C-alpha positions as CSV (number, residue, x, y, z in Angstrom):
1,M,0.2,-0.1,-0.2
2,V,1.3,3.2,-0.6
3,E,1.9,5.2,2.5
4,T,0.4,8.5,3.4
5,G,2.8,12.0,3.0
6,T,4.6,9.6,-0.1
7,T,4.8,11.9,-3.4
8,F,2.9,10.1,-5.6
9,T,3.8,9.2,-9.4
10,I,2.9,7.1,-12.1
11,R,5.2,4.6,-11.3
12,N,4.4,4.2,-8.1
13,L,1.4,4.3,-8.9
14,A,1.6,1.2,-11.8
15,L,3.1,-0.7,-9.2
16,E,0.8,-0.2,-6.1
17,F,-2.2,-1.8,-9.2
18,H,0.1,-4.0,-10.1
19,L,0.0,-2.9,-14.1
20,S,2.6,-1.2,-16.6
21,P,3.2,2.1,-16.5
22,S,2.0,2.7,-19.7
23,Y,-0.8,0.7,-19.5
24,L,-2.0,3.0,-16.6
25,Q,-1.6,5.8,-17.8
26,R,-3.5,4.5,-21.3
27,L,-6.7,3.9,-19.0
28,F,-6.2,6.4,-16.9
29,K,-6.4,9.1,-19.8
30,H,-9.6,6.7,-21.9
31,Q,-11.4,6.9,-18.4
32,T,-10.3,10.8,-17.6
33,G,-9.5,12.4,-20.8
34,V,-6.7,14.0,-18.8
35,S,-3.2,12.4,-18.7
36,M,-1.8,10.6,-15.9
37,G,1.6,13.6,-15.8
38,E,-0.7,16.1,-16.2
39,W,-3.7,15.3,-13.0
40,L,-0.9,14.5,-10.8
41,N,1.0,18.0,-11.5
42,E,-2.1,19.2,-11.3
43,Q,-3.0,17.5,-7.6
44,R,0.8,18.6,-6.5
45,L,0.1,21.7,-7.2
46,Q,-2.9,22.0,-5.4
47,R,-1.6,20.3,-2.6
48,A,1.8,23.2,-2.7
49,A,-1.0,26.0,-2.6
50,H,-2.8,23.8,0.4
51,L,0.1,24.2,2.0
52,L,1.0,27.4,1.2
53,A,-2.4,29.3,2.9
54,S,-2.0,26.8,5.8
55,T,2.0,26.2,6.8
56,Y,4.4,28.3,7.4
57,M,6.6,26.1,5.4
58,S,9.2,27.4,3.2
59,V,8.7,27.4,-0.7
60,K,11.6,25.7,-1.3
61,E,10.5,23.5,2.3
62,I,6.9,22.8,-0.5
63,A,8.4,22.3,-3.2
64,H,10.3,19.6,-2.0
65,A,7.0,18.5,0.1
66,I,5.4,18.0,-3.3
67,G,8.2,16.0,-5.4
68,Y,9.8,18.5,-7.0
69,E,14.0,18.3,-6.7
70,H,15.0,22.1,-7.4
71,A,12.7,24.9,-5.9
72,S,13.1,27.2,-9.1
73,S,11.0,24.6,-11.2
74,F,8.4,24.2,-8.6
75,I,8.3,27.9,-8.6
76,R,7.9,27.9,-12.9
77,A,4.9,25.6,-12.0
78,F,3.1,27.0,-9.9
79,E,3.0,30.7,-11.8
80,R,2.2,29.0,-14.9
81,R,-0.7,27.4,-13.6
82,F,-1.7,30.6,-10.7
83,A,-0.6,32.8,-12.7
84,Q,1.1,34.2,-9.8
85,S,4.7,33.7,-7.9
86,P,4.1,31.4,-4.6
87,A,5.0,33.7,-2.2
88,H,2.1,36.5,-3.9
89,Y,-0.1,34.1,-3.3
90,R,0.4,33.2,0.4
91,K,0.2,36.4,1.1
92,S,-2.6,37.4,-0.8
93,D,-4.2,34.2,1.2
94,Y,-3.7,35.6,4.2
95,T,-5.0,39.0,3.4
96,K,-8.5,37.1,2.4
97,C,-9.1,36.3,6.4
């Protein structure tokens, strides 16, 4: 069983379901219409947004917690998804409270 807190990857999920990664990806795309990579990335970024809004973890800590090796890659992905930097997102979320 995949442990809670584990960074999900296609490979880990394929092992969990006893399927090859390519077959799991085909099944997922057929059922959802979205690639598994896109879906996993969206889940990671949503988790990052939650962590930014609810913790004092640094951007680097959050990047690593959601599976990014480099904070700079995480920041670019976050900016593409949310049209703002993680730091700005955190600041604007706090002002909503």
